[in-house]
N, C-alpha and C positions, 0 to 999 in steps of 0.2 A: 508784532507787525500787524498792519491793517490788511484787509482783504486785497486792496489794490496793490499794496507792496508785495504781497505773496505772489499774486498773478504776474506782476512785472518781473519779479525774481525768476519765476519759472520760465517765462518767455526769454529772459536774458541769459539764464544759466544753462538751460537744457536745450538740446537740439529739437527744433520745432518743425515738423514736416511742412505745415501749411505756409511757413515763412521761408524755409531753406530748401525744400524739395528733397531729392534723393539723398543728399549728404546727411540729412537728419535721420534717415532710416537706418535702424540698427538691426540687421538680419539675425535671426536666431532667437530662441526663447530663453536663453540663459539669464539675462538680466531680470526679466519679469518673474521667472521661476525663483530666483534668489530673493528678489524683493518680497514676493508673496510668502515665501518660507519664513522670512525674517519677522513677519507680522502674523504668523499662524495660519497661512493658506486660507484666507477668508472665502475664496471662491468655492471651497469645499463645503460651505455651510448653507448653501441655498441651491435650489434646482434652477438650471439655466437652459435657455433655448438660444441657439447660435445661428446667426444670419450673415451670409456673405453674398457677393455678386457685384457686378459692375454698376448697374443702375437699378433703382427701385428698392434697394435694401433699407433705406431710411424710411420710406413710406410703409413698407411691409413690417418693419420693426414697430412702428407706431400703431399700425392697425392691430398687430398681434398683442401688443401690450394693452391696448384699450379693450380688446376682446377678453383677455384674461381678467382685467379689472372688472368688467361687467359680469364676469362669472363669479365674482366675489372674492378674488384673490388679492393679496397685497403684492404689487408688481414693481420690480425695479426695471429701469430702462436705461441702457447705455448706448449712446450714439455719438457720432462725430462727423464733420466738425460742427461747431456751434455757429449760429448766425449773429446774435447780439451779445450774449453773455456766456462766459465759460461754464457757468452752472447749468446751462441747458443740456449739457452732455450727460448729466447724472440726475435721474429723477426717480421718485417712488410715488406711485399712484398720481403721476402728473406733476408732483411738487418738486421743484428743483432743490438740489442740495443747498444748504444755507451757506452764506458767506462765513459765518462763525465756524461752521464745521470744517470748511476748507482751511481756514487759518489754524484751527486746533490740530488737524491732521498733519499739516505741514510742520508746525512747531514740534509736535511729538516725534516725528520721524525725519527731521531734517538731516540727522547724521547719515541716513541711508543714501541721500543724494551725494554726499561727499564720498561715501564708501563705494557705491555701485555705479554712480554716474549714469543714471537712466536717461532715456529720451523723454521729451515732454509727453509723448503718447504713452509710454510705459508707466510713467508716474500717474497719469490720468486714469489708466486702466486699474492700477493698484488702488487708487482712491475710490473708484466705483465699487470694486469688489469689497473693500473694507466697509464702505457705507451701506451696501446692500446687506452685508452680514449684520452690522449694527442695527439696522432697521428691521431685521427679521422678515425679509421678504419671503413670500412663498415661491415665487418664480422671478427670474430676471431674464429679460430679453436683451441679448448682447449682440450688437452690430460690430462686425469687423471694421477695422480702419482701412487696411490695405491688404489685398490678397486674402490669405486665410492660413496657409500652412505655417508661415513664419510670423503671422500677426500676433501681437501681444495678448489678444483676447483668447488665443488658442490653447491656453493652459486650463481652460474649464473642461469639465466632464459633463457635457450637456445631455439632457434627456431627449433632445431632438435637434436636428440640423436642417438648414434651409438655404438654398442658393437661388437667387433670382434669375440672372441672365449673365451672359459673357459678352463683353464688347471690348473695343480697343481703348485702353486707358492705362496709364502708368507702365507703358511698355518697357521703359528703361529699367524697371524693377521686376515686373511680372513676366516679361517675355514678349516677343514680337508677333507671335501667332495666337489665334484664338485657342487652339488646343493647349499651348503653353500657359496661357493665362488661366484657362479652365483647370489645369492641373494644380496651380497655386490655390485657386478658390476651393478646389475639392479637398484641400488639406484639412478642412474642418470636419470631413466625414470620419466618423468614429466607429469602432468595432461594435457591431450589433445594435447600433443606434439608428433610428429611422432618419432617412434623408429625403426631402422633398425638393424637386427641381421645378421652379416656377415656369420656366419657358423651355420648350423642346427646340433645340438648335442642332441641325444635322451635323455641323462641323465639330461639335464638342460632345454630342450625346454619348459617344463611346467612352470618352474620358470618365464620365460620371458612372456609367455602367461598370466599367472595369474596376474603378476605385471602390465602388460599393461592394462589388463581388469580392474583392481582395480583403475588404474589412468585414465581410459577412453582415453588411448593413442593409436594412430593408429600404429599397428604393422605389419611389413613385415619381412620375411626372404629373404635373397638375392636370394636364388634359386627359389623364386616365380617370380622374376622380370628379372633376367638375366641368360642366359645360355652361357657357354664358350666352344669354339671349336678351332681347328687349333692351338694348343699351340706349340710354337717352340722356342727353345733357339738359338739365333743368337749372338755368341760371348758373350759380357757382357750384351746383351739386351734380353728381353723376348717379343715375339710377339704372339698375339692371336686375336681371333675374339669374340666379345661380342654381342650376339643376344639380342636386347632390343625391348620393345614394342613401345617406342616413337621415336627412331632414327634408327630402323632397325639394320643391322649388322654393328657394329663399328670395324674397324681395329685398334687395340691397339698396340702401340710400347712403352714398358716400358724400361727406362734406367737401371732398376734393374733386373738382371737375378735371377734365383732361382725359382723353381716350386712352392715353398710355397707362392710366390707373386701372384699366380693365384687367390687364395681365397681372398687376400686383394683387388685385382683389381676388382673381381666380386662384392665384398661388396661395394666398393666405387662407382662403376658404378650403382649398384642397389640403393644406397643411393641417387645419383643424379636423378635417375628415380623416386623414391618415392617423393622426394622434388619437382620435376618438375610437376608430376601428381597432387600433392596436392597444387600446386601454392604457395609453401613456398619460392621457388627459381626457377627462370626460367633459365635453362642452355641449351646450345646447344651441338650438337654432336661435333662441332669443338672445343669448349672450353674443353670438356672432353678429346678428343684425344690429343689436343695440351698440355693441362694441365698435363696429364700423361707423355707424351713424354718429356716435359721440366721440370719434377720434380727435377732432379738433379741440373739443371741450376737455377731454381726458388727458391729452398729451401735448397740446399746443404745437403741433407740427406746423411749420411755416415753410414758405419758399417753393411749394409745389403748385404750379399753376395758381399762384396766389393773386387774387383779384384785389388790387389796391383801391381802385375806384372804377365806376362805370361812367360812360357818357362824358368824355371818351373812355374806352376801356384802357386801363393800365394794368398789365399782368406781369408779375415777376416769377421767374422760374430758375432754379439753381442748376439746370442742365449745363454740363460743361464738357461733355465728350460727344463723339459722333453719334452714338446710339441715342443718347439722351436728347441732343439737339434735334435729331431726326424726328423723334416722337413729338416734341414740342411744336416743331414746324408743321407736322402733320395735323396737329390739333388746330393750329392757326388757319391752315388751309380749309378747314371745315366751317370756318366762320365767314360771314358776309362782310368783307372789309373793302373799303374804298381806298383808303390811304394807310398803308402799314408802315409804321416807324419802329425801328429796332435799335435799342440801346445795347451796345455790345462791349464786353470787356472779357479778357481771358488771361490765364497765366501762361508763362512762356514755355513750359515743358509739355504742353499738349500737342497733339498731332494736328497742327493748324490747317494744313492742306486738306486733310480728310474732313475737318469740321467746316471750314469756310466754303468748300465746294457745295455744301448743302443749302446755303442761304439764298433766298430769292434776289435777283438783280434789280427788281422793280421796287424794292422797299427803300426807304430813306434811312441812312445809318447815322448813329451818334457813337463815335468811338471814344471809349473812356477807359479808366483803370482804377483799381482799388489801391488802397494804401497798404501794399504788401510787397516784400522784396522779390517774390516770385512772379510778379505780374509782367505781362508784355506791355510795354508802354503804348499809350494810345496812338502815338505817331507810328510806331512799328506795326501795330495792328492795322491802322489805316492803310499803310503802304502794302501790307500783305493782302488785305482785303481788296484793294484796288486791282490786284492781279486777277481776281475772280469777278471783276465787274461790280463790286459793291462800293457805292459812293456815299460819302457823308463827311461830316466835320468832326473835329477833335474837341473834347471837353475834359476839364481837369478832374471831374468826379461824376459819379452817377446822378447826384442830385442836380447839378448844373445841367447835365444832359436832359434830365426829365423836365426841368423847368423850360428849357428851350423847346422840347418836343410839344409841350402843352400850349405853346404860343402859336402852333401851326394848326392846320385843318385835319390833323391825324384823327382817325376814329378808332385806331387801335395802336397802342404803344406796348411793345414787348421788351422786357428787360431780362437779359439772359447771358450765359457764357461763363459765369464765374460765381461760385458761392460767396466769395469774399466781396464782390461788387454788390450783390443783392443784399448782403449783410449791412452795407453802408447806406442803404436807403433810409432817409429820414422819416419816412412814413410807415 
């Protein structure tokens, strides 16, 4: 089979969350445990770092992988979903798994699909673990897909765990309240393994404290270890100073602008501090600074306040829940904008009322949709948005919407609301 045939088969035969939503989610770790055991438990052959959270876990995963790479290690990185290509999910030192390897792995283990009937995500996780073992990585940074406790990645035995923040997302699976969602995310906390919480939130703080105590896990909140000052946007970069106990004041240059990255950077630097203090990993100021600065080059992270062009500004961001959208709009509000145009597309299973209430009424909207069964149609989105005073026209896809926006006098065009819509950008 060709690579395209394999990917089409996986999409067609296995339940895929990003296409089917909750019905593709298989609770429990039985399938992934059985799959891993059948191929020799590859996850036991490398050291791993586990990352969960509602927002920021993708950026944090890429920052940490780049830092480890700049420290001289061979680093695996597993993230989801992908933007353009399936192989973006599985990387070693920034290089995506090859099409040939994907085909070979599928061909060799095809019988497991018929025997165990895994979900698409379970199969992808298995592939990542097998690839990292084969590639002899020193460390693998593993991002959860959904939640933590029952996430397929949670069969690893990490040397460290990290949780970004807790917000309202996937309530139909994770719970309706923030403490319920936090409890699911806290499921990655392991016995006597350090846990770093990037953002202190009063409503869920006790969940993490009690879980860590029950696991005898060493807990830190980022604000205990790192203080941030001198935050400055410089074009498409973000500069700041991180005050640390081990390395003094670190001058940080991030290739990703957006004030919401400040919390992600503080969290990752605090995690490096925690791990170095506890001698889990020995990292240097230079590896942290260089790793962050070279994240785009080392890991190819896209879709986070991604500047497509300037004059006029066209920025794409994959924010898709209330907390993420709030951060992105906060960044927009800091810019001097005369005419704000927003290209918006969303999936149907999000908390639309909570999200749409955040958007400004004085922007011009372009309602569109991705080619995905889970999407909210552009017409339905427009009707729902109208209730909140958001006005605009309907477009068949994001590229037509962008072409129309560029014909106006807009000086800032924001594309947001859905990872899948941003993925379909032709630019």
